[in-house]
N, C-alpha and C positions, 0 to 999 in steps of 0.2 A: 176262556171263561175267566171272569174277574174273580179275584180272591175275596172272600168275605172280610170286612173290616173288623179288626179286633183291637179293643183298647188294652194297652199294656203300659206298665211303668217300670222303672229301674228296680224297685224292690221285688216285683214279680219275676223279672228276669233273673235277678240274683238267686231267688229261691228255686227257679227252674234249673239253673246251672248247678246249684248245690244238690238238688235231688237227683240230677243226672249222674252224679258220681256214685250214687248208691244203687240206682235201678234204671232200666231203660225209660226213655221219655214216654209219657202218655200222649195220646193223640191231641188232647187239648194243649198240653205243654209244647208239643211239637209245632202246632199251629202258631202259638204265641211267639216262639223263637223264630220261626220262619218269617212271620209277619214283621218282626223287629228287624231282621236282617235285610229283608226287602225294602223296608222303610229307610234303613241306613243307606242302601245302594241308591235308592231314589234321591235321597238328599245329596249324596256324593256327586250325582250327575244332574243336579238341579238346574233349571232353566236360567238363562242369563237375561231374559226379557220378560216383561209382564204384559205383552200384547195378548189380547183375548184369545186369539187362535193358538198361542203357545200355552196359555193357562188351561183352556178347555179342550184343546186338540183341534184337529182339522175339521171337525164336524160343526164348529161354531158358525153362526150366520155371518159371513164375511161382509155382507152389505151393511151390517150394523156394527160389527165388532172389531174391525181391523184398525180402528183409530189407535195410534200409538201415543198414549198419554205421556210417555217420557220425552217426546220430542216436539209435540205440536205447540205447546205453549211457550211463547217468548223465546223462540230459538232464533238468534241473529242469523239472517241469511238462509233460514231453513227452507227446504223445498216443500211445496204443498203436497198433500196426500195424493198418491197415484202417480207421482213423477217417477219415471223409470231411472234406475241407477246408471251412473256414467261408467266409462271404461277404466277409470282409475288413473289416467294420465293427465298431466297438467299442460295446458297450452302456454305459449310464450307470455300471454297477458297475465298469467298467474304469478309470474316472477316480478312482483312490483318493486322489490328492493335491489334487483340486479343492476349492475353497471351496464349502461347502454352505449354501444360503440357503433357509429355510423360508418359503413363501408361503401365508398363510391366505386362505380365500375371503373376499372383501370384504363379502358380504351374508349368507351362510349359516353356521350353526354346527352342530356335532354335535347331532342330535335335533330340529332345526327341521322345521316342516311343509314338505312338498315344494311349491314354487311352481308346478310344472308341472301336476300332477294334483290337488293340494289334498287328497289323501286319505291319503297315507303320510308317513313321516318320513324325513329324509336322515341317513345315518350315515357317519362317516369311513371311507374304504377303507384296507385294510391297506397298500397300496403307493400312494404318490403318483405322479402323472404327472410324469415327469422331462423337463427341457429343458436340454440342455448348450449352453453358449455359450462358445466359445473365442476369446480375444483375443490379439493379437500384442503383443510388447514387446521392447525391447532386452535382450540377455543381461545387461548391467549398466546400471543407471540411476543418475542422480545427482540429488540435491536440493540446491539452493542456498538457504541460509538468509540473508536480509538482516537482520541484527540492528541495529535502530535505535540510533543514538548521539546523545546530547544533550550539549552543551558549555555550561558556564557562561561568560557573557561577562565575569564579574568575576574569578573565581579560575582559570578555565581548566580546571576539573575536567570530565572526560568520563564520562558515564554510558551504559553499553551494555546493551541488553536481553539477558536470559538466553536461552540456547538451549533449545528445547523439551525436555521430559523424555524421557529415553531416547536423546538425541542426544549421543554421546560426542565427545571431542576428536579421535579418529582419523579420518582421511579415508576409510579403507577398513574396513568392518565385517566381521563373520564371514561373512556371506553373499557378500560380494565375493570373498573368498579361496576359499570353497567353490565358487562358480560358475566361477571361472577354472580351478581344479583339475579340476572336472568336465569342462569343455570341452577342456582340454589333455590330461589323462591318462585321462579316461573316454571322450571322443569323438574324440580325435585331431586337435583343432583347434590348429594351431601358434600361438604367441604373436603372430606378425606378422599372421596372418590375422584374429585377434580384434582386434588393434590397428587394422587397416584398417577393419573393420566398425564398431567403436565410434567411430572418427574420422568416418566418414560419417554416423553417427547423432548427432553433436554431443557425444560424451563422449570426450575424449582419454584414451587408456589405452595408453601406450607399452609395447612388449614388455619393456623392462628393468624397468619398474614392475610389470608382471604377475609377473615372476620374483621380485622382492623381496617381493611380497605372499604368494605361495605358499610361498616359502622361510621366511619368518617364521612363517607358520601351521604349517608342517611341524614346527618345533621344539616347538610347543605340543602337537601331537597325536601326537608320536612314541611316548609310552607305550602308545597303543592298538595301534600296529604291533608293538611289542615283546611285548605280551600276545598278539597273534595268533600270533606266532612260537612263544611258549611253549605255547599251547594246540594249535597245529598239530603240535608235537612229540609230543603225547599221542594222535595220531590212530590209528585202526585201519587205514586204508589211506592211503598217501601216493603220489600220482601226481607224476612229475617228467619234465621235458624241457627243452630250451633252444633258442634261436634266435640267430642272429648279430645283433650290435648294433655301432654305431659310436660311440666316444667320442673327440673330437678331441684333448683334452689329458689323456692317461692316462699317469701316471708309473709306470713299472714298476720292480720291485725289481732290484738289480744281479744279473746272471747269469740273469735270467728270459728263457728262450728262446721263450716263447709269443708268438705274434703275434695271436691271435684275441681278440675280445671278445664276450661272450655275455650274453643275458638269460635266466636260468633261471626257469622257472615251476614252482611246487610247489602242489599242491592236496591238502589233508588233509581226510579225512572221519571223523567220529566221532559216533555216535548221531544220524545224520540231519543234523548240521551240517557245512557245507563252508566251508573257509578257503582263500583264495588268497594266495600269496606270490610276490613277484618280487624277483630279485637280479641286478644288472648288474655285470659286471666280467670279470676274466680267468679266473675259476673256472668249471668245468663244472657241469652239473646235479648230478652225483653228489657233488661236493665241497660244494656248497651244501646239499644234503640232509644230508650228514654233519654240517655245522655246526648245522643245525636239530635233528637228533636228539641232539645233545649235551645238550639241555634235556629229554630224555625221562625220565620217572620210571623208576627201575630195576625197580620191582615189576610193571610192566606186561608183558603178553605181547609177543613180537616183532611188530612191525608188518609189514604187507604192502606192498611197494613195487611199483607198476605203472609200467613204462617200456618203451621199445623195447629192442632187443637191443644197442645201442651200449654198449661197456664203460665209456665216460665217464659214463654215466648211473647207474652202480651205485656207491654210496658205499663207501669203503675205511676201515674202522675199525681203530684200534690194538688193540682188544680190549674185551670186556665188553658189546658191543652186538650183538644179533642182528637179522636182518631176513629176511623171506621174499620172494624176488624172483619176480614174475609178469611175463611178457612180453606185449606188445600183440598180440592176434590180428588186429587191423585192419592192423598193419604187415606181418604174415605174409601176409595176404590180398592186400595191395597188390602184393606181389612177383608174383602171378599176374595181377593186373589189368594190370600194365605189359607183360606178354608175351602177353596174350590175343589180340591181333591175329595173332600168329605161330603160336600153339598153341591154337586155339579149343576143340577137343574136350577136351583135357586140362584146360585152365583151367576149362571149364564144369563138369567133374566136381568140382574143388576148390571153386569158388565156390558151387556148389549145396550141397555138403556143409556148408560154413561158414554158408551161408544158413539151413540147418536149425538150426544151433546158435543163431544170432541170433534165429531164430524162437522157439526155446524160451525165450530170455532175454526176449523181448517178452511171452510168455505169463506168465512169472514177474512181470514188472513190472505187467502189466495186472491180475493177481490180487492184487498187493500182498503176496506171501509174504515171511516173515521169512527171514534168511540160512540157517538150518538147513533149512527147507523148500525153499529155492532150490537148496541143494547136493544134496539128495536127488533133486529133479526133474532136475537136470542129470546126475547119476550114472545115473539111470534112462533118460533119453532122449538126452542129448548124448554120453555116454561111448561107447555103441556106434557112433555116427556117427564120432567121433574115432578110435576103434580101427580101424574099417574104412578110414578115410582114411590112417592111419599105415601099414597094410599095403599100401595102393595106392601110397603114396609110396616105400616101400622096394622094392617090386617094379619100379617104373619104373627104378630105378638098378641093382638086383641082376640083373634080367633084360635089361639093356642096351636097354630100350625108349626111353630118353632119354639123350642125350649130356650128361654131367655139366657140361661147359663151356658148354652152350647157355643161353639165357635161362631156359628151363623147368627145366633141370637145376640152375641156381643157385637158382631159387625153391624147388625141392624140397629142396635141401640146406639152405637157410635154415630151413625148417620143421622138418626132422629134427634139425638142430643145436640148435635152441632148443625142442624139443618139451616138455621138462619145464616150462619157464617158461610156454609157451603154454597148457598144460593145468592150470595151478594152480587154475583155477576148478572143476575136478573134484575137488579135494582140500580146499580151504579155503572155508568158508562166505562169507567177506567178499570173496574175490578177484574183481575185475571181469574182464570179457572183454578190454577194450582201454583205451588211454590217451587216448581222445577227450576226456575231461573236462579234462585238462591242455592238450591241443592247442587246445581252444577258448579256454581262458584265455590262452594265449600269443598269440592273435590280437590282444589288446590291445597287446602289445609290437610286434607286426608292424604294427599300424595306426599306432603312433607312428613307427616306422621309415619307413613309407611316406610319411607326411605331413610330419614334422619332420626326417627324414633322419638325425639324429644327436643325441647329447647333447654339450654343449660341454665339460663337465668330469665327473669321477667324482662329485663332490658333486651336480651336477645330475641325474645318473643315479640316485643314491640317493634324492633327493627324488621323482623320478618313480616309483621302485619303491615308496616309501611310499604315495603316493596311489593307484597302481594296485592295490596290495594291499588297501587299505581300500575302494576303489570296487568292485572285482570281488567282494570278500567280501560286500559289501552286496547285489550283484546275485544272488549264489548263494543268499542266505537271504531274498531278497525285500524287503530294507529300502530306504528312500529314501536314496541316497548323498549327495545334496545336503543334505538335512536332517541326516544323520548328521555330515557334516563341519562343518556350522554349529554343531551342539550340542556337539561335542567342543571347539571353540574357546571357546564360551561357558562351558563348565565345565572349563576346563583344570586348575584346582586339584583339583577332585574326581577328574578323570581320573588325575592324577599319584598321588593317594593310594590309589585303588582302581580300577585299570584293568580288572579282570575284570568290573566292573559296567557298563562302557561298550563292550561288544561290539556289533556290528551287530544281533544277534538279541535283545539284552536292554536296550539303552540306553533304549528308550521306557518300559519298566517302571521303570527308574531315575529317569527324568524324572517319571513319575507319582508316585513316592515323594517326590520333591522338590516336588510340587504344581505342576509345569509341564508344559504340553503345547502347545508353540508351533506345531506343524504337524499338521494334521488328516489322519492316515493311519489306515486301518483296522487293527485288531489283527492281521489275517492277514498284513500286510506286515512285522510286526516279529518 
C-alpha cells in the first residue's frame, strides 16, 4: 500500500527532533519523520535515466512512452529506436587507427595446386583472416640517444656523432603536445595525475612542463580554432548553453558586478558538418553566441538558435542580425519528470504525448529523410499531438484542475509560456527538437571541472577552450583528434596561410595533396 504524501520542511523536522528529546513522538510527527527519511532514501537511489518507463514505472504505455529523449536527437551514428544491443565486442574494422600488416602464406601462392586434395587450385580470398593484437605502452615515451664523442689527444678537438635523421633539437615533439592535450582536455586527466603516472613509468614529466608544452603548441594551432569560429558563424542551426566554471585568478573590469564564471558551449551544424566551440569567462552563452555571429555573412538566411528558455542564452544584437529562436523540448519535458512522483497521472499524459513526437523523430532519422520531408512528416503526425497537448494544458489551468503554484502548475505554465519556441520544429525544416547535442558537448567542460576543479588563470582557460573545441569537433566529424593536433603543429606555416584547408573533416585530403600520410586512418574517419 502506498504511503500518503505529506508536505514537510526543514523547520518542521527540526521541531520534531527537538520535541522528541522531551517526549515520545506523536503519530503525526512519526509520519513526518518517516516520510522525510523515505524521501531521502529515494533521492539517494535516484534514477539515472529520464525514460518514461523509468519515471512512471513499468506500467507506462510502452508503445508511446519508450522514446529516449536523451539520445534520439542529433546523436552521431546513433542507432534507431528498437535496435537490439550488441555483444560489446569490437570487430577488426573498428580498429581504424591500428597499424595494418599484410602476412602472405609462407608456402602457397594464388593459383597453386591444392596440397590437400591435389586436384584443385587455391585462390586468394576476398577477405583475409584478421588477428588483432593490442599492446600496452606509456602515454608518453622517451628515447635517449647516446651520441658518441671522440676527442683528439693532441689538439683537443671533440667530434660528436650526428643525431639520427628526423630527430630534431626539441625535447618534446608534436605528438607529445598532442597526447598531453588529448589526455588533459579530451579525457579529463589533470596534469598532476599524468605527472604521477609518467614518474612511476620512469619518464619524468612535471605538471608545469606539461603546461608549457601545450601552451606553446596552442599558439601554433590557434588559426585552426579561429577558422572553426568563422565557419561556425555560417551555420544553419546553432545550439548553445553554459555551465559554471572556476578560474582562480580572474581580473574583472572596474564596476563589473558579476560574480559568476561560465564555460559556454556552442555547436554549429551546416550541411551535415558539426563544429563545437567552448568559451570560458564572465560572459553568458548568449553573449558568446553574439560574438560568434558577428562573423556571419550578411547574405545568409537567419540562423536557428536552439537553447533552453533562460534569457541569458539568447543573444542581444545591436541591429542588423536576425535569428530564429527554438526552445528545447527536453527541458520542457523535464519539468514533468521532476514532479511525476507527485502527479503521476497528469505527467503520464504529457510524457506519453511527447514520447509520440520523439517517436516520429526517430522514424525520420531511421529513414534518412531530408529537412523538407522531415517538416512535412512532423506537420502531419506531430502537429495534431502537440495541438491536443496544448488544449489539455490550457484546460488544466482554465478549468481549475491544477493549482497554478503547484509543481505541476509550474510545469504547465513553463510549456505554455514557451510554446512558440518549443514548436519551432513544426514550422522550420532545420529546427531540432532539443538541445541535447550541446549538452553532450558541455560534458567535456564538466569532466574538466570534476577532475581538475578549476583553471588557474583566464589564459589557461582559453588554452583549454581551444583544445576542447578542436578535440570535440574532431569527434563530431569522426576524425582522429590526436593525429589532427599532431599534423597541425607539423604544418603550422601552411595552417597560418590557409586555415580552411586544415579543418578536422578535410585535413587528410590536404595532407594527401602534399604527398604525406603519416597516420593510417580509413577515409570514412576524415
